[in-house]
ROBASE-619786 format. One record per residue: residue in one letter; x negated, y, z negated of N, C-alpha, C in turn; residue number from 1. Coordinates in steps of 0.2 Angstrom, whole numbers. Atoms other than C-alpha are relative to their C-alpha. Example, Ala and Ser with C-alpha at 12.3 -4.5 7.8 and 13.67 -1.06 7.14 Angstrom:
2
A; -4; -6; 0; -62; -22; -39; -4; 6; 0; 1
S; 4; -6; 1; -68; -5; -36; 4; 5; -3; 2
//
This chain:
355
M; -4; -1; -6; -244; -133; -29; 1; 0; 7; 1
S; 3; 0; -7; -246; -133; -9; -1; 5; 2; 2
E; 0; -7; -4; -252; -119; 1; 7; 1; 3; 3
A; -8; -2; -2; -233; -119; 10; 5; 0; -9; 4
A; -1; -5; 5; -226; -118; -6; 1; 6; -2; 5
V; 2; -1; 2; -236; -108; -11; 2; 8; 3; 6
A; -1; -4; -4; -232; -96; 4; 7; 2; -1; 7
S; -7; 1; 2; -214; -99; 1; -1; 3; -5; 8
V; -2; -4; 5; -213; -94; -14; -5; 10; 0; 9
V; 5; -4; -2; -226; -77; -10; 6; 3; 7; 10
R; -6; -4; -5; -211; -74; 6; 4; 1; -5; 11
H; -7; 0; 3; -197; -74; -5; -2; 4; -5; 12
K; 0; -3; 3; -205; -64; -17; -1; 8; 2; 13
R; 1; -7; -5; -208; -50; -2; 7; 0; 0; 14
A; -9; -1; -1; -188; -50; 2; 0; -1; -6; 15
N; -4; -6; 8; -183; -46; -15; -4; 5; -2; 16
D; 4; -5; 4; -196; -34; -19; 0; 6; 8; 17
H; -4; -5; -7; -189; -26; 0; 1; 9; -2; 18
P; -3; -6; 3; -183; -8; -5; 7; 0; 0; 19
L; -6; 0; -5; -168; -11; 7; 3; -5; -6; 20
V; -8; 3; 7; -161; -26; -7; -1; 1; -3; 21
Q; 0; -4; 8; -169; -16; -24; 7; 6; 3; 22
L; -8; -5; -2; -156; -2; -15; 7; -2; -3; 23
V; -7; 5; -2; -141; -16; -12; -1; -2; -8; 24
L; -1; 3; 8; -143; -24; -29; -2; 3; -4; 25
V; -1; -8; 3; -145; -7; -38; 8; 2; -1; 26
R; -8; -1; -4; -125; -3; -27; 1; -2; -8; 27
F; -5; 4; 3; -118; -19; -36; -3; -1; -10; 28
R; 2; 1; 8; -127; -19; -54; 6; 7; -2; 29
E; -3; -7; 1; -120; 2; -54; 10; -2; -2; 30
F; -6; 2; 0; -103; -8; -49; 6; -2; -6; 31
L; -3; 3; 7; -103; -20; -62; 2; 4; -5; 32
R; -1; -2; 9; -106; -10; -76; 4; 5; -1; 33
E; -7; -7; -2; -91; 3; -72; 7; -4; 0; 34
P; -7; 2; 0; -76; -8; -81; 6; 5; 5; 35
E; -4; -5; -3; -66; 7; -73; -1; -3; 7; 36
A; -4; 3; -10; -68; -1; -54; 1; -3; 1; 37
L; -3; 7; 0; -68; -16; -59; 7; 0; 1; 38
F; -10; 0; 3; -47; -13; -66; -1; 4; 8; 39
W; -3; -5; -7; -45; 2; -50; 0; -6; 6; 40
V; 2; 4; -8; -52; -12; -35; 2; -7; 0; 41
F; -4; 7; -1; -46; -31; -43; 2; -2; -4; 42
V; -5; 2; 3; -36; -29; -57; 7; 4; 0; 43
F; -9; -3; -5; -22; -16; -51; 3; -3; 6; 44
P; -2; 2; -6; -21; -23; -35; 7; -2; -3; 45
I; -3; 7; 1; -14; -38; -42; 8; 3; -4; 46
L; -3; -1; 4; -5; -32; -56; 8; 7; 4; 47
L; -6; -5; -6; 6; -21; -43; 3; -4; 2; 48
A; -7; 5; -5; 11; -33; -32; 0; -4; -3; 49
A; -6; 5; 6; 17; -44; -47; 5; 5; -1; 50
G; -5; -3; 0; 27; -33; -52; 2; 4; 5; 51
L; -4; 0; -7; 33; -27; -35; 4; -6; 5; 52
G; -1; 9; -1; 34; -45; -31; 7; -1; -3; 53
I; -9; 4; 4; 48; -51; -45; 3; 8; 1; 54
A; -4; -3; 3; 53; -33; -45; 7; 1; 9; 55
F; -8; 0; -6; 62; -32; -26; -3; -5; 3; 56
R; 1; 8; -4; 62; -53; -23; 7; -1; 2; 57
N; -2; 0; -2; 74; -59; -16; 5; -2; -6; 58
R; -5; 2; 7; 91; -61; -30; 10; 3; 6; 59
P; -6; 1; -1; 109; -62; -23; 2; 8; 0; 60
A; -2; -7; 3; 120; -46; -20; 1; 1; -2; 61
E; -3; -5; 7; 121; -34; -33; 8; 2; 0; 62
V; -5; 0; 1; 136; -35; -40; 1; 12; 0; 63
L; -2; -6; 1; 143; -16; -41; 6; 1; -6; 64
K; -7; -1; 8; 154; -7; -56; 4; 6; 4; 65
I; -7; -7; 0; 170; 4; -49; 2; 2; -8; 66
G; -5; -2; 2; 183; 13; -57; 5; 0; 2; 67
A; -3; -1; -6; 199; 12; -51; 7; 2; -8; 68
V; -4; 0; 4; 215; 20; -64; 10; -1; -1; 69
T; -3; 2; 0; 229; 12; -59; 1; -7; 0; 70
P; 2; 5; -2; 233; -5; -60; 0; -6; 6; 71
Q; -2; 2; -6; 238; -8; -44; -5; 1; 5; 72
L; 8; -4; -4; 222; 1; -36; -4; -6; -4; 73
A; 7; 4; 1; 210; -12; -49; 4; -8; 3; 74
D; 1; 7; -1; 220; -27; -44; -3; -1; 9; 75
S; 2; -2; -7; 218; -21; -25; -7; -3; 1; 76
L; 10; -1; -1; 200; -20; -29; -4; -6; -2; 77
R; 3; 6; 1; 196; -35; -39; -2; -7; 6; 78
R; 4; 4; -6; 196; -45; -21; -6; -2; 2; 79
E; 5; 1; -2; 182; -43; -17; -6; 0; -4; 80
K; 7; 5; 7; 167; -53; -26; -3; 4; -2; 81
L; 8; -4; 2; 155; -42; -25; 0; 10; -2; 82
L; -4; -5; 1; 167; -25; -34; -1; -5; -7; 83
D; -4; -1; 8; 168; -25; -53; 5; 4; -3; 84
V; -7; -5; -2; 181; -15; -55; 3; 2; -10; 85
Q; -3; 1; 10; 186; -10; -75; 6; 6; 4; 86
Q; -6; -4; 0; 204; 1; -74; -3; 3; -7; 87
F; 1; -8; 5; 202; 20; -85; 5; 3; 0; 88
T; -4; -4; 2; 214; 31; -91; -4; 5; 7; 89
A; 4; -6; -6; 211; 48; -78; -5; 1; -3; 90
R; 7; -3; 6; 200; 56; -94; -6; -6; 1; 91
E; 6; 3; 3; 190; 42; -96; -3; -3; 9; 92
A; 4; -3; -5; 186; 40; -79; -5; 3; 4; 93
E; 6; -6; -5; 180; 54; -73; -8; 2; -5; 94
E; 5; 1; 3; 168; 52; -88; -2; -6; 1; 95
A; 7; 3; -3; 160; 38; -83; -1; -1; 7; 96
L; 3; -5; -5; 158; 45; -65; -3; 3; 1; 97
R; 6; -5; 2; 150; 60; -72; -5; -5; -3; 98
T; 7; 7; 5; 138; 46; -85; -2; -5; 7; 99
G; 1; 3; -2; 135; 36; -69; 0; -7; -3; 100
K; -3; 8; 3; 143; 19; -79; 4; 0; 6; 101
V; -3; 3; -6; 151; 18; -63; -2; 3; 10; 102
A; 3; -5; -9; 146; 22; -42; 6; 2; 3; 103
L; -5; -4; -9; 164; 25; -35; 6; 0; -6; 104
L; -3; 0; 1; 181; 30; -42; 4; 1; 1; 105
A; -7; 1; -4; 198; 25; -35; 4; 5; -2; 106
L; -8; -2; -1; 214; 36; -35; 5; 1; 4; 107
P; -5; 2; -3; 229; 36; -30; 0; 6; 2; 108
A; -4; -4; -2; 234; 49; -17; 3; 4; 2; 109
S; -8; -3; 0; 248; 61; -17; 3; -2; 6; 110
S; -5; 4; -5; 253; 52; 0; -1; -5; 3; 111
G; 2; 10; -3; 250; 35; -3; -3; -4; 0; 112
G; 3; 3; -2; 237; 31; 2; -7; 0; -6; 113
V; 4; 2; 6; 219; 31; -10; -7; 5; 0; 114
T; 3; -3; 0; 208; 45; -14; -9; -1; -2; 115
Y; 3; 0; 4; 189; 41; -17; -5; 5; -2; 116
R; 6; -5; 2; 177; 50; -27; -7; -5; -3; 117
Y; 7; -1; 3; 157; 47; -28; -6; 1; 4; 118
D; 3; -4; -1; 142; 53; -25; -3; -3; 9; 119
D; 4; 4; -9; 136; 51; -5; -7; 0; 2; 120
T; 5; 0; 1; 120; 53; -9; -5; -5; -3; 121
N; 1; 6; 2; 121; 38; -19; 3; -7; 5; 122
P; 0; 8; -3; 115; 23; -12; 7; -7; 0; 123
D; -3; 2; 3; 127; 14; -23; 6; 2; 0; 124
G; -2; -2; -2; 139; 25; -21; 5; -1; 7; 125
R; -1; 3; -7; 139; 21; -1; 6; -8; 2; 126
A; -2; 6; -1; 140; 5; -3; 6; -2; -4; 127
A; -6; 4; 6; 153; 4; -17; 4; 2; 5; 128
R; -6; -1; -3; 165; 16; -3; 0; -6; 3; 129
L; -2; 5; -7; 163; 4; 11; 4; -8; -2; 130
L; -2; 8; 1; 168; -13; 1; 6; 4; -2; 131
A; -6; 0; 2; 181; -5; -9; 7; 3; 5; 132
D; -7; 0; -5; 190; 2; 6; 1; -8; 2; 133
A; 1; 8; -3; 187; -15; 16; 8; -5; -6; 134
A; -6; 1; 6; 197; -21; -1; 6; 2; -1; 135
I; -6; -3; 2; 212; -8; -1; 2; -3; 5; 136
Q; -6; -2; -8; 215; -10; 19; 3; -11; 1; 137
R; -1; 7; 0; 214; -31; 18; 5; 0; -6; 138
G; -8; -2; 2; 228; -28; 4; 6; 1; 4; 139
A; -10; -4; -1; 240; -19; 13; 0; -4; 7; 140
G; -1; 3; -7; 236; -31; 29; 0; 0; 4; 141
R; 6; -2; -8; 223; -26; 38; -3; -7; 6; 142
M; 0; 3; -3; 221; -38; 51; -8; -1; 3; 143
D; 6; -2; -3; 203; -40; 57; -1; -5; 8; 144
P; -1; 7; -3; 204; -46; 76; -4; -4; 4; 145
V; 9; 0; -4; 184; -48; 79; 0; -7; -6; 146
A; 1; 3; 6; 181; -64; 68; -7; -1; -3; 147
A; 11; -2; 1; 161; -62; 60; 0; -5; -6; 148
T; 3; 3; 4; 151; -73; 51; -8; 4; -2; 149
D; 5; 0; 3; 136; -70; 41; -7; -5; -1; 150
R; 5; 6; 0; 119; -79; 44; -6; 3; -4; 151
L; 4; -8; 3; 107; -69; 30; -8; -6; 2; 152
M; 7; 5; -1; 86; -73; 33; -1; 4; -5; 153
R; 4; 0; 6; 76; -74; 18; -5; -4; 1; 154
E; 10; 5; -2; 58; -82; 29; -3; 5; -5; 155
P; 2; -3; -1; 46; -78; 25; -4; 6; 5; 156
G; 1; -4; -8; 39; -62; 34; 4; 6; -2; 157
S; -7; -4; 0; 54; -54; 31; 3; 4; -7; 158
R; 1; -3; 7; 53; -48; 13; -4; 5; -2; 159
Y; 7; -7; 4; 44; -33; 2; -3; -3; 1; 160
I; 8; 1; 6; 31; -42; -7; -2; -2; 9; 161
D; 3; 2; -9; 28; -47; 14; -2; 8; 2; 162
F; 4; -5; 1; 27; -30; 18; -6; 5; -7; 163
L; 2; -2; 7; 22; -24; 0; -11; -4; 2; 164
I; 7; 1; 2; 2; -34; 3; -2; 4; 4; 165
P; 6; -4; -4; -6; -27; 18; -1; 7; -1; 166
G; -1; -6; 4; 1; -11; 12; -6; 2; -7; 167
L; 4; -1; 2; -11; -13; -2; -8; -3; -1; 168
L; 9; 1; -2; -25; -22; 5; -4; 10; 3; 169
G; 1; -6; -4; -25; -4; 17; -5; 2; -5; 170
M; 3; -5; 2; -26; 5; 2; -4; 0; -7; 171
N; 5; 1; 8; -38; -5; -10; -9; 0; 6; 172
L; 3; 0; -7; -48; -3; 7; -3; 7; -1; 173
M; 1; -9; 3; -48; 18; 5; -3; -1; -7; 174
G; 5; -2; 5; -51; 17; -12; -5; -2; -3; 175
S; 4; 2; 2; -64; 6; -17; -4; 1; 6; 176
A; 9; -1; -7; -75; 12; 1; -1; 8; -5; 177
I; -3; -9; -1; -69; 32; -4; -3; 0; -9; 178
W; 6; 0; 8; -75; 30; -23; -4; -3; -1; 179
G; 8; 2; 0; -87; 20; -23; -5; 2; 3; 180
M; 5; -4; -2; -95; 28; -11; -1; 8; -2; 181
G; 0; -7; 2; -92; 46; -15; -3; 0; -10; 182
F; -1; -4; 10; -94; 47; -37; -9; -7; 0; 183
A; 8; 2; -2; -112; 35; -32; -5; 5; -1; 184
I; 6; -4; 0; -120; 47; -23; -1; 9; -2; 185
V; 0; -8; 4; -113; 64; -31; -4; -3; -6; 186
D; 4; 3; 6; -119; 54; -47; -5; 1; -2; 187
A; 6; -1; 0; -136; 51; -43; -3; 5; 4; 188
R; -1; -7; -1; -135; 70; -34; -4; 6; -7; 189
R; -1; -6; 5; -131; 76; -50; -7; 1; -7; 190
K; 5; 3; 8; -144; 65; -64; -8; 2; 7; 191
K; 6; -1; -2; -158; 73; -48; -3; -8; -1; 192
L; -2; 10; -1; -157; 49; -45; -5; 4; 9; 193
M; -3; -2; -6; -157; 57; -26; -8; 3; 3; 194
K; 4; -1; -3; -171; 69; -26; -8; -4; -2; 195
R; 9; 8; 0; -185; 54; -34; 0; -4; 4; 196
L; -2; 5; -8; -178; 44; -21; -7; 0; 5; 197
I; 4; -5; -5; -183; 56; -7; -8; 1; 1; 198
A; 6; -2; 1; -201; 58; -15; -6; -6; 2; 199
T; 5; 6; -1; -206; 39; -14; 0; 0; 10; 200
P; 2; 3; -6; -212; 30; 3; 7; -1; 2; 201
M; -5; 3; -6; -192; 24; 7; 1; 5; 3; 202
P; -4; -4; -3; -186; 27; 19; 9; 6; 1; 203
R; -6; -2; 3; -169; 39; 17; 5; -5; 3; 204
H; -4; 2; -4; -160; 29; 30; 4; -6; -3; 205
Y; 2; 6; 4; -163; 12; 19; 8; 4; -8; 206
Y; 0; -4; 5; -156; 24; 5; 12; 0; 0; 207
L; -5; -1; -1; -137; 25; 13; 0; -6; 5; 208
L; -2; 8; -1; -138; 9; 22; 3; -4; -7; 209
S; -2; 7; 7; -139; -2; 4; 12; 2; 2; 210
F; -10; -2; 4; -118; 8; -1; 1; -5; 7; 211
L; -3; 4; -7; -115; 0; 20; 1; -6; -1; 212
L; 1; 7; 0; -121; -19; 15; 4; -2; -6; 213
S; -4; 4; 6; -116; -17; -3; 9; 0; 2; 214
R; -5; 0; -4; -98; -11; 4; 4; -8; 4; 215
L; -4; 7; -5; -97; -28; 16; -1; -7; -5; 216
L; -1; 9; 6; -101; -40; 2; 3; 1; -4; 217
L; -8; 0; 2; -87; -33; -9; 3; 1; 3; 218
L; -5; 0; -2; -77; -32; 3; 3; -8; 2; 219
V; 2; 10; -2; -77; -52; 7; 4; 2; -8; 220
I; -3; 1; 6; -71; -53; -14; 4; 5; 0; 221
E; -5; -4; -3; -58; -38; -11; 5; -4; 1; 222
V; -3; 5; -7; -51; -47; 3; 4; -5; -4; 223
A; 0; 5; 0; -51; -62; -2; 8; -1; -9; 224
V; -2; -2; 4; -42; -56; -19; 7; 2; -2; 225
V; -5; -5; -2; -29; -46; -13; 4; -4; 5; 226
L; -6; 4; -6; -22; -59; 1; -1; -5; -4; 227
G; -1; 5; 4; -24; -73; -10; 2; -1; -5; 228
F; -4; 1; 6; -14; -71; -23; 6; 4; 4; 229
G; -7; -1; -2; -3; -62; -11; 2; -8; 6; 230
V; -5; 6; -7; -2; -81; 0; 2; -2; -7; 231
W; 1; 3; 3; -4; -90; -15; 7; -1; -6; 232
V; -7; -3; 7; 9; -82; -28; 8; 0; 4; 233
F; -3; -3; 0; 21; -75; -19; 3; -4; 11; 234
G; 0; 2; -3; 19; -86; 0; 1; 4; 4; 235
V; -2; -2; 2; 17; -74; 7; -7; 0; 10; 236
P; 1; 3; -6; 11; -78; 28; -6; 5; 1; 237
A; 7; -2; -2; -5; -76; 36; 0; -3; 8; 238
R; -4; 5; -10; 0; -78; 56; -6; 0; 4; 239
G; 10; -6; -5; -19; -68; 64; -1; -5; -4; 240
S; 7; 1; 1; -31; -75; 66; -3; 4; -6; 241
L; 5; -2; 3; -43; -73; 50; -6; 2; 1; 242
L; 5; 0; -4; -57; -70; 60; 3; 10; 2; 243
D; -3; -8; -2; -46; -55; 68; -1; 5; -7; 244
L; -3; -2; 7; -40; -52; 49; -2; 6; 0; 245
A; 5; 2; 1; -58; -52; 46; -5; 8; 2; 246
L; 4; -6; -3; -66; -37; 58; 7; 3; -2; 247
L; -5; -8; 3; -49; -23; 56; -2; 3; -8; 248
C; 2; -4; 9; -53; -25; 35; -7; 2; 1; 249
V; 8; -1; 1; -75; -24; 41; 3; 7; 5; 250
L; -1; -8; -2; -68; -7; 54; 4; 2; -4; 251
G; -2; -4; 4; -56; -1; 39; -6; 3; -4; 252
S; 4; 0; 7; -69; -2; 23; -6; 5; 5; 253
M; 7; -4; -2; -84; 5; 37; 5; 9; -1; 254
A; 0; -6; 1; -71; 21; 41; 2; 0; -7; 255
F; 0; -5; 7; -67; 24; 23; -7; 1; -3; 256
S; 8; -1; 3; -86; 23; 20; 1; 4; 2; 257
A; 3; -5; -4; -90; 34; 32; 6; 7; -4; 258
L; -4; -6; 3; -75; 47; 25; -2; 3; -6; 259
G; 2; 0; 5; -80; 45; 8; -7; 3; 0; 260
L; 8; -3; 0; -100; 48; 10; 4; 6; 6; 261
L; -1; -6; -4; -93; 64; 22; 1; 6; -8; 262
I; -2; -4; 5; -84; 69; 6; -3; 0; -4; 263
A; 4; 0; 4; -97; 66; -6; -6; 5; 2; 264
S; 7; 1; -6; -110; 73; 9; -4; 11; -7; 265
R; -2; -4; 3; -108; 91; -3; 1; 2; -7; 266
A; -1; 2; 6; -102; 88; -18; -7; 1; -3; 267
Q; 6; 2; 4; -114; 92; -34; 1; -3; -8; 268
T; -7; 3; 8; -99; 87; -49; 3; -7; 2; 269
I; -3; 7; -4; -92; 72; -50; 7; 3; 0; 270
E; -6; -5; 1; -78; 86; -56; 3; 0; 10; 271
A; -1; -4; -7; -78; 95; -36; 1; -9; 2; 272
A; -1; 7; -4; -80; 74; -29; 5; 0; -2; 273
S; -8; 5; -3; -65; 68; -38; 6; 4; 3; 274
G; -6; -6; -2; -54; 83; -35; -1; -2; 11; 275
L; 1; 2; -5; -59; 82; -18; 3; -7; 5; 276
M; -1; 4; -4; -56; 65; -15; 9; -2; 0; 277
N; -7; -4; 2; -39; 67; -24; 3; 2; 6; 278
V; -4; -5; -1; -34; 79; -14; -1; -4; 12; 279
T; 2; 0; -5; -40; 70; 4; 3; -10; 0; 280
M; -4; 5; 2; -31; 51; -2; 6; 0; -3; 281
M; -4; -2; 0; -17; 56; -10; 4; 0; 5; 282
P; -8; -3; -8; -6; 61; 6; 0; -8; 4; 283
M; 1; 7; -4; -11; 45; 14; 4; -6; -4; 284
W; -3; 1; 4; -4; 37; 0; 6; -3; -1; 285
I; -4; -4; -3; 11; 45; 1; 4; -2; 6; 286
V; -2; 2; -9; 16; 43; 21; -2; -4; 3; 287
S; 2; 7; -5; 7; 29; 27; 2; -5; 0; 288
G; -2; 8; 3; 15; 16; 23; -1; -5; -3; 289
V; 2; 2; 7; 9; 13; 5; 5; -7; 0; 290
F; -8; 0; 4; 27; 7; -1; 4; 1; 2; 291
F; -6; 1; -4; 39; 9; 12; -2; 4; 8; 292
S; 3; -1; -5; 40; 13; 29; 0; 6; 3; 293
S; 2; -7; -1; 30; 28; 36; 5; 6; 5; 294
Q; -3; -6; -5; 43; 32; 50; 10; 2; -5; 295
R; -7; -3; 5; 59; 35; 33; -2; 9; 5; 296
F; -2; -7; -1; 49; 54; 39; 2; 4; 6; 297
P; -1; 0; -9; 51; 65; 54; -2; 0; 5; 298
D; -1; 0; -7; 50; 63; 71; -8; 4; -1; 299
V; 4; -5; -1; 40; 80; 72; -6; -2; -4; 300
V; 10; -2; 1; 25; 74; 60; -1; -12; 0; 301
Q; 4; 8; -1; 23; 54; 65; -4; 0; 4; 302
P; 9; 1; -3; 9; 59; 78; -5; 1; -7; 303
L; 4; 0; 7; 1; 65; 62; 0; -4; -4; 304
I; 3; 6; 3; 3; 50; 51; -1; -4; 4; 305
K; 6; 3; -4; -3; 40; 66; -6; -1; 0; 306
A; 5; -1; -2; -18; 49; 67; -4; -3; -6; 307
L; 3; 1; 4; -22; 46; 49; -5; -8; -4; 308
P; 7; 7; 0; -35; 32; 45; 4; -7; -6; 309
L; -6; 5; 7; -22; 22; 30; 4; -1; 3; 310
T; -7; 1; -3; -8; 22; 44; -2; -3; 5; 311
A; 5; 6; -1; -20; 13; 54; -2; -5; 0; 312
A; -1; 6; 5; -25; 0; 42; 5; -5; -1; 313
I; -6; 5; 0; -10; -5; 37; 4; 0; 4; 314
D; -2; 3; -4; -1; -7; 52; -1; -4; 5; 315
A; 6; 4; -4; -15; -15; 61; 0; -10; -5; 316
L; -3; 6; 2; -12; -28; 45; 6; -4; 0; 317
R; -10; 3; 2; 5; -30; 45; 3; -5; 7; 318
M; 0; 2; -6; 3; -33; 64; -1; -8; 1; 319
N; 5; 7; 4; -9; -48; 61; 4; -1; -3; 320
M; -3; 5; 7; -1; -56; 45; 7; 0; 2; 321
L; -7; 3; -2; 17; -53; 51; 2; -2; 5; 322
Q; -7; 0; -9; 21; -54; 69; -10; -5; 2; 323
G; 4; 2; -3; 2; -62; 73; -2; 5; 6; 324
G; 0; -6; -4; -3; -47; 82; -8; -2; 2; 325
S; 7; 2; 0; -21; -49; 91; -2; 6; -1; 326
L; 3; -5; 2; -35; -39; 92; 2; 5; 6; 327
A; 2; -6; -7; -32; -32; 110; 10; 6; -2; 328
Q; -7; -4; 3; -11; -30; 101; -2; 6; -5; 329
V; 3; -4; 6; -19; -19; 87; -5; 5; 4; 330
A; 3; -4; -5; -31; -8; 103; 1; 8; -6; 331
P; -2; -8; 2; -22; 8; 97; -4; 2; -8; 332
Q; 1; -2; 8; -24; 5; 78; -5; 2; -3; 333
M; 8; 1; 2; -44; 2; 80; -4; 4; 3; 334
G; 3; -5; -3; -45; 15; 89; 1; 6; -5; 335
V; -1; -5; 3; -40; 28; 78; -4; 0; -8; 336
L; 4; 1; 5; -51; 18; 64; -6; 5; 2; 337
A; 3; -1; -2; -64; 20; 73; -7; 6; 5; 338
T; 1; -11; -1; -64; 41; 79; 0; 1; -6; 339
W; 0; -4; 9; -62; 43; 59; -9; -4; -2; 340
L; 9; 3; 1; -81; 30; 58; -3; 6; 2; 341
V; -1; -2; -7; -86; 39; 72; -4; 6; -1; 342
L; -1; -8; 4; -82; 57; 67; -3; 3; -7; 343
C; 2; -6; 8; -84; 59; 48; -7; -5; -1; 344
F; 8; 0; 0; -101; 48; 49; -6; 7; 3; 345
T; 0; -4; -3; -106; 60; 60; -2; 7; 0; 346
L; -1; -7; 4; -102; 75; 50; -3; 1; -5; 347
A; 4; 3; 6; -110; 66; 36; -9; 0; 0; 348
L; 4; 2; -3; -124; 66; 44; -5; 8; -3; 349
K; 0; -7; 1; -125; 84; 47; -1; 5; -2; 350
L; -3; -3; 4; -120; 90; 31; -2; -3; -8; 351
F; 3; 4; 9; -129; 76; 18; -8; 6; -1; 352
R; 4; -5; 3; -139; 87; 5; -2; -6; -6; 353
W; 3; 2; 4; -153; 75; -4; -2; 2; -8; 354
R; 2; -3; 5; -153; 88; -18; 3; 3; -2; 355
//
């Protein structure tokens, strides 16, 4: 073997023996040896996206079941093709409405009009009321002075699955970063492994840096799996720059990793860390717009919701993927993520316990 080849082998061996390289490899081995982690990071988002994507796929308008107690009302209501009208006796009609077999009940009023019985908190009941009244009014000779036509929008970007995939991607970034960071650190502290490591010549910042590097390497696989599934199976658009999308994912993952580091900085047991992580993530799963728009919550809490890191990450991902937004357009959301990154990492360094 030539001297150059020998020197190359020696350099390669020295690179592999570097403590930071070994620590990063340890992070990967720990991750790959946990079936639960592999399931929640890779399999769960795919199953959730597939299930919700199929459940909320584009379908013809739903036909609503309603009841009528007279033949005249039933005939008038059957002119509306989106209503499935069943005629009942008065007693049967009340039972059908009470048990949810019909969304609305049409009864003749003593004044000669129509009385609608329905639950106004039920969306099907409200929709059935509008359809039923329109059918009755047309049957009575109502003329619409303004002609109206429908133009249905079913293009990619406007469907529920298009809304969902960026939400799942943001949720996955948060979950894998916080759980991966928190559990590994607390488990090492519980097993006294960290105490042994700091007794070696290993620089302490290498230990924390290994978590960051392993997260960035795993991030490529996580994003590719979730985003690739959405694009390939459901045709979810990715209209923005892929480089911008990658930068957003990196910033989001770093912010959530810093939050996970802060949560794990003092926890001594897996149970304590798990409780802190659930308390931190659960509210964001609900209010940050993963499965439905965060705008559904009252205006008074909107500033607080917008300040959450998961809200910022999801809003930025949706703007990039669905609207083709640039980094300049998502600058406010990036600012929120950067603030969480700096504050959480600074606090974590001050509070972190090695023993």
